[in-house]
Steps between C-alpha positions, in 0.01 A plus 500: 500500500225242555143613476199360683399301194843336477491184712834351395665560837201337673532191283874465556463562873214253530679219326809571709290462814361172366858384443593593857195315631585185307865531600405512867368146466843378389734726699576225753584256220739721309559876496579475129144388428377811684720726287396317185131539578541874558682535168232294325237731648680807370547339159135401480400857577728633229346255251137568599533881508518561122206266442275680747611855421450459124120494544 
């Protein structure tokens, strides 16, 4: 269970929201770019989480 000091879910959720925001700019161009940007946001959160939580 996550504690208050564990911010990993906040980081993953935040980068996912950034991916959704960027994807909204390109959703009219191609829906695949929207999906790709969401997946990139999730992936970036999963990469950043161990770096931040190791401190």
